[in-house]
Every structure is written in structure tokens, then in C-alpha cells.
C-alpha positions as CSV (number, residue, x, y, z in Angstrom):
1,M,-18.8,3.0,16.1
2,P,-16.7,0.0,15.2
3,D,-16.9,-2.9,17.7
4,S,-13.5,-3.6,19.3
5,T,-13.9,-7.3,18.6
6,V,-14.2,-6.7,14.8
7,S,-10.9,-7.5,13.0
8,R,-9.2,-4.9,10.8
9,E,-10.0,-7.0,7.7
10,Q,-13.7,-7.2,8.7
11,Q,-13.7,-3.4,9.2
12,H,-12.3,-2.9,5.7
13,K,-15.0,-5.1,4.2
14,Q,-17.8,-3.5,6.1
15,Y,-16.7,0.1,5.4
16,P,-19.1,1.9,3.0
17,W,-16.7,2.4,0.2
18,P,-18.0,5.0,-2.3
19,T,-18.6,4.2,-6.0
20,P,-16.2,6.1,-8.4
21,P,-17.8,8.0,-11.3
22,G,-18.6,5.9,-14.3
23,H,-19.1,2.7,-12.3
24,H,-22.4,1.1,-11.3
25,A,-21.7,-1.1,-8.3
26,P,-19.9,-0.2,-5.1
27,P,-16.3,-1.4,-4.8
28,I,-15.5,-4.4,-2.7
29,W,-12.3,-4.6,-0.7
30,T,-10.4,-7.8,-1.5
31,G,-7.6,-7.5,1.0
32,R,-5.2,-6.4,-1.7
33,G,-7.2,-3.8,-3.7
34,F,-10.7,-3.2,-4.8
35,A,-13.0,-5.3,-6.9
36,L,-14.6,-2.8,-9.2
37,D,-16.9,-3.9,-12.1
38,E,-15.1,-7.2,-12.7
39,K,-11.6,-5.6,-12.4
40,T,-9.3,-5.3,-9.4
41,V,-7.7,-1.9,-8.9
42,G,-5.0,-0.9,-6.3
43,V,-6.2,2.7,-6.0
44,L,-9.8,3.8,-6.0
45,S,-9.8,7.0,-8.1
46,F,-12.4,9.8,-8.0
47,Q,-10.8,11.7,-10.9
48,P,-9.8,15.0,-9.2
49,G,-9.0,18.0,-11.4
50,Q,-6.0,20.4,-11.3
51,S,-3.8,20.4,-8.2
52,N,-1.3,22.6,-6.4
53,W,1.0,19.7,-6.3
54,S,2.5,17.2,-8.8
55,D,4.4,13.9,-9.1
56,D,7.5,15.8,-9.9
57,L,7.2,17.9,-6.7
58,T,6.8,14.7,-4.7
59,T,9.9,13.3,-6.2
60,M,11.9,16.5,-5.7
61,H,10.9,17.0,-2.1
62,E,11.3,13.4,-1.0
63,D,14.6,13.0,-2.8
64,A,15.8,16.0,-0.8
65,A,14.1,15.3,2.6
66,G,13.7,11.5,2.5
67,S,11.8,10.0,5.4
68,D,14.2,11.2,8.1
69,H,14.2,15.0,7.9
70,P,14.1,16.2,11.6
71,I,11.0,18.4,11.1
72,D,9.0,15.7,9.3
73,R,10.0,13.1,11.9
74,A,8.9,15.4,14.7
75,S,5.7,16.2,12.7
76,R,4.8,12.5,12.5
77,A,5.6,11.8,16.1
78,D,3.4,14.7,17.2
79,A,0.5,13.5,15.1
80,I,0.6,10.0,16.5
81,T,0.7,11.4,20.0
82,Q,-2.4,13.5,19.2
83,L,-4.2,10.5,17.8
84,R,-3.4,8.3,20.8
85,R,-4.6,11.0,23.2
86,G,-7.7,12.0,21.2
87,I,-9.2,8.9,19.8
88,R,-12.0,7.5,21.9
89,T,-12.7,4.1,20.1
90,E,-10.7,0.9,20.5
91,S,-10.7,0.1,16.7
92,P,-10.7,3.5,15.0
93,V,-11.0,4.3,11.3
94,I,-8.2,6.8,10.5
95,L,-7.9,8.7,7.2
96,E,-4.7,10.3,6.2
97,V,-5.2,13.0,3.6
98,G,-2.1,13.7,1.5
99,C,-0.4,10.4,2.4
100,S,2.1,10.7,-0.4
101,S,4.7,7.9,0.0
102,G,3.2,6.5,3.2
103,F,5.8,7.4,5.8
104,L,3.1,8.3,8.4
105,L,0.8,5.4,7.4
106,R,3.7,2.9,8.1
107,E,4.3,4.5,11.5
108,M,0.6,4.5,12.4
109,R,0.3,0.9,11.4
110,E,3.2,0.0,13.8
111,Q,2.2,2.3,16.7
112,I,-1.7,2.1,16.4
113,P,-2.1,-1.5,15.2
114,Q,-5.7,-1.7,16.2
115,A,-6.7,1.0,13.7
116,M,-8.2,0.6,10.3
117,L,-6.1,3.0,8.1
118,I,-7.1,4.6,4.8
119,G,-4.6,6.6,2.7
120,S,-5.6,9.3,0.3
121,D,-4.0,11.8,-2.0
122,F,-4.7,14.1,-4.9
123,I,-1.9,12.8,-7.0
124,S,-2.0,9.2,-8.5
125,G,1.7,8.5,-8.9
126,P,2.7,8.2,-5.2
127,L,-0.5,6.2,-4.5
128,E,0.2,3.7,-7.2
129,A,3.8,3.3,-5.9
130,L,2.5,3.0,-2.4
131,H,0.1,0.2,-3.4
132,E,3.0,-1.8,-4.6
133,S,4.7,-1.7,-1.2
134,L,1.5,-1.8,1.0
135,P,-1.1,-3.7,-1.1
136,D,-3.2,-4.5,1.9
137,L,-3.9,-0.9,2.7
138,P,-6.9,0.9,1.1
139,L,-5.8,3.9,-1.0
140,L,-8.1,6.5,-2.6
141,Q,-7.4,9.4,-5.0
142,F,-9.7,12.4,-4.5
143,D,-10.0,16.1,-4.1
144,L,-10.6,16.8,-0.4
145,V,-13.0,19.7,-1.2
146,Q,-15.2,17.1,-3.0
147,C,-14.5,14.2,-0.6
148,P,-16.5,11.1,-1.7
149,L,-16.5,9.4,1.8
150,A,-19.7,8.8,3.6
151,D,-21.0,11.1,6.3
152,T,-19.9,10.2,9.9
153,S,-17.7,7.3,8.7
154,I,-14.3,8.3,10.1
155,D,-12.9,8.5,13.7
156,A,-9.8,10.6,12.9
157,V,-8.5,12.6,10.0
158,V,-4.8,13.5,9.7
159,A,-3.8,16.3,7.3
160,L,-0.2,17.3,7.6
161,N,0.9,20.1,5.3
162,V,-2.2,19.8,3.1
163,L,-4.4,22.8,3.6
164,E,-1.9,25.2,2.2
165,H,-2.1,23.5,-1.2
166,I,-5.9,23.9,-1.3
167,E,-7.4,27.2,-2.4
168,D,-10.8,26.5,-0.8
169,H,-9.3,25.5,2.6
170,E,-12.6,26.2,4.4
171,G,-14.4,23.8,2.0
172,A,-11.7,21.2,2.9
173,L,-12.2,21.6,6.6
174,R,-16.0,21.4,6.2
175,Q,-15.5,18.0,4.4
176,M,-13.3,16.8,7.3
177,F,-16.1,17.8,9.7
178,R,-18.8,16.0,7.6
179,I,-17.0,12.7,7.4
180,L,-16.0,12.6,11.1
181,R,-18.2,10.8,13.6
182,P,-19.3,12.8,16.6
183,G,-16.4,12.9,19.0
184,G,-13.9,12.3,16.1
185,I,-10.8,14.3,15.7
186,A,-8.8,16.2,13.0
187,V,-5.1,16.5,13.4
188,I,-3.9,19.4,11.2
189,E,-0.6,20.9,10.5
190,V,0.2,23.8,8.2
191,P,3.2,26.1,7.6
192,A,3.3,29.1,9.9
193,G,4.0,32.8,9.3
194,P,2.4,34.6,6.4
195,R,5.3,37.1,6.3
196,L,7.8,34.2,5.8
197,F,6.4,33.2,2.4
198,D,9.5,32.6,0.2
199,V,10.8,30.6,-2.7
200,Y,10.2,27.3,-0.9
201,D,6.5,28.1,-0.6
202,K,6.3,29.3,-4.2
203,L,8.0,26.2,-5.6
204,L,5.9,23.9,-3.6
205,M,2.8,25.7,-4.8
206,H,1.5,26.9,-1.4
207,W,-1.5,29.2,-1.5
208,R,-0.6,30.6,1.9
209,R,1.2,30.3,5.2
210,Y,-0.9,30.6,8.4
211,R,-1.3,32.5,11.6
212,L,-2.4,30.0,14.4
213,G,-5.2,32.3,15.5
214,E,-6.6,32.4,12.0
215,L,-6.4,28.7,11.5
216,R,-8.1,28.1,14.9
217,A,-10.9,30.5,14.0
218,L,-11.4,28.9,10.6
219,A,-11.8,25.4,12.2
220,Q,-14.2,26.8,14.8
221,Q,-16.2,28.4,12.0
222,C,-16.6,25.0,10.4
223,G,-18.0,23.5,13.6
224,F,-14.9,22.1,15.4
225,E,-14.0,22.4,19.0
226,I,-10.3,23.2,19.4
227,R,-8.6,20.7,21.8
228,R,-5.1,21.9,21.2
229,A,-3.4,24.8,19.3
230,S,0.4,25.0,19.2
231,H,3.4,25.2,17.0
232,L,6.2,22.9,15.9
233,G,9.7,24.3,15.5
234,F,9.6,26.7,18.4
235,I,13.3,26.2,19.3
236,P,14.8,26.7,15.8
237,F,12.3,29.4,14.8
238,I,14.7,32.4,14.8
239,P,17.3,30.9,12.4
240,F,14.5,29.4,10.4
241,A,12.8,32.9,10.0
242,R,16.2,34.5,9.0
243,T,16.6,31.9,6.3
244,K,13.1,32.4,5.0
245,K,13.6,36.2,4.9
246,R,16.9,35.7,3.0
247,N,15.4,33.3,0.5
248,Q,12.6,35.8,-0.4
249,K,15.1,37.4,-2.7
250,Y,14.7,34.4,-5.0
251,L,11.0,34.8,-5.5
252,K,11.5,36.2,-9.0
253,S,14.4,34.0,-10.0
254,A,14.3,31.4,-12.7
255,A,12.6,28.0,-11.9
256,D,15.9,26.1,-11.9
257,V,17.5,28.6,-9.5
258,Q,14.5,28.4,-7.2
259,E,14.7,24.6,-7.1
260,K,18.4,24.6,-6.4
261,V,17.9,27.0,-3.5
262,V,15.0,24.9,-2.1
263,V,16.9,21.5,-2.4
264,Q,20.0,22.9,-0.8
265,S,17.9,24.4,2.1
266,I,16.2,21.1,2.7
267,Q,19.3,19.0,2.5
268,S,21.4,21.3,4.8
269,S,18.7,21.2,7.6
270,R,18.2,17.4,7.1
271,T,21.6,16.6,8.4
272,Q,21.7,18.9,11.4
273,R,22.0,16.8,14.6
274,L,21.2,19.7,16.8
275,L,18.0,20.3,15.0
276,K,17.0,16.7,15.4
277,Y,17.6,16.7,19.2
278,A,16.0,20.1,19.7
279,L,12.8,19.0,17.9
280,A,12.7,15.7,19.8
281,V,12.8,17.6,23.1
282,E,10.2,20.0,21.8
283,V,7.8,17.2,20.8
284,G,8.2,15.6,24.3
285,L,7.5,18.9,26.1
286,G,4.7,19.6,23.7
287,R,2.5,17.1,25.5
288,F,2.4,19.6,28.4
289,V,2.8,23.1,26.8
290,N,1.7,25.0,23.8
291,Y,4.3,27.0,21.9
292,P,3.5,30.6,20.9
293,V,5.5,30.6,17.6
294,G,7.2,28.1,15.4
295,I,7.8,26.8,11.9
296,R,4.4,25.0,11.6
297,C,1.0,25.6,13.1
298,L,-0.6,22.6,14.9
299,I,-4.3,22.1,15.8
300,T,-6.2,19.1,17.1
301,A,-9.9,19.7,16.6
302,R,-12.9,17.6,17.7
303,K,-16.3,17.2,16.2
304,P,-18.7,17.8,19.1
305,L,-20.3,14.7,20.6
306,G,-23.8,16.1,20.2
307,D,-23.3,17.1,16.6
308,F,-25.0,14.8,14.2
309,S,-25.3,17.4,11.4
310,I,-23.9,16.7,8.0
């Protein structure tokens, strides 16, 4: 495990960065990108294939939700709480999968300053833009199911609203398990309620919504110990479910109609002060209780200390 006396910059240089396809020598972290075959690149790319996401969806969603949507703020706050409670090393290596525009990375940098952070995503556009604003943070583009990172090289993986975009979600979880060090944790969030699949899920290219018990069982099947299983969005769940049911009637509508419905739904909930306060209370109490239903499923899973398998 990383020594607590090792600086973050030293950690970046010592980390076993994988070599992208088509290159011969391992990349070297320069402090503002990677030296790769006599060139410097801001994003280390492992050429993923087709995705259930796109640059256009990133732009649409973030224009509508921004960085301050109540559910996303609560999601990030909960994830950081789980990291603080679950990480056992003083200078952890934390990977965020699906980092997009870097909202959580920025908050982790501020609230867990001793950590070495790595951001990753399937889509190159947001990563290239993120490199411009955070050039001193390593960024990788890869398919999680074919994760190029070394075995047992990560202390914590955060994947918020990622697995629903991956057809082989079991393969993705097995990769998380492989790259985690024994005792390392995975903080995972996915949309809850298979019966609530609506136009939002279709437009954002979700393969599925989840039942908490099924997600928990899947993680255990991959070798994880479940440290916490709960929901986010317990307090506003009933009006949320009614909206989802109502919006199912748009599942066969034209794409422009679907996008309009989704954007209006995101924007209307973004400005609700009551939702903001309710979720803040919920996250605070969530340190002590697990919620039986909600908008999103939450699990914190640990790789057993005695497990050195790959």
C-alpha cells in the first residue's frame, strides 16, 4: 500500500500506468499529462468501442442539471462520506469511473486532499475538456469491462450511475474487484426500480434499472463483501415514482419530444428547494440508517482482506 509519507506527485509517478495499444513504452506522468512515445497527451486512451453514452448526451444532461441538481449533490456527498468511512490507507489511490466533467473529482480533491485521484470515462470529449481545467489530474479513456489498470493497484473505485450503461455489468464489477487491493472498497450507485423505466432511461441509454437485492447479490457473486446497502431519494420517492409512471407514455414518442420531456423534468426538479433540503437531511441520516426504497440504489462493497486472487 502507498506510504503515507509519499507525496501525491510521487504516487502519480510510481503508479504502474498501462501502455495503450499501438505504443511500445509505458507512459510517464509529467505532472500535466503523460509522456508517450516522444509526445505528451492529456488523456491516456485505450480506444474503447461503442458506448451507451455520447458527447451529446453529456452536453444535454449537464446543460439541464448542471453541477447543482439536488439529487446529484446528494449523490456526491454520500459517496465522499462512504470513502471517508471505508478507506483504510492514509494516501489512497481513488479511481472514479464515469467522471464526465469532473464534479466529483473536484470535491474529492478538496475533501480528501491526501488521495491520489484518477479520472476515467468511456467518452473522450468530456475528458479532453476536463484536462484543460484540471491538467494535473491523470485521466484515462477506457471500457470498464476491459479495464487496462493493473491488478490490486487501486484503494477505492467510485462508479456513480455507470453500471446501467454497461450491458455486461457483471464483467464491469469483476474488473473493479480485480484492480482493488485487498481491503479496498467500491462505492456504487445505480437507478432504482425496474418498473419505473421511462423516457428518461431510454433517452440516456440505460440498459436497466435495479432492485437493491439484485445489485447486492451480483456484487457478492463477484467476490465482494457488502458493507452497506441503501437507497438515495427515499423522502421524495412517491412523487418521483408518479412522474416516472406518467412519463412512460412517451416511450414511443419521437426523439425530439422525448428530449424535451426529459430536459423539462430535470430542470423542474433542479430548482426545488424542498427537494434540496429533504435530500440533505436524508444524506445526514443515511450515516445511521439504510433506506428501504428510493430513486437510486447505493452499495459500498469491500474486497476481502484475505483475497489476493485476480
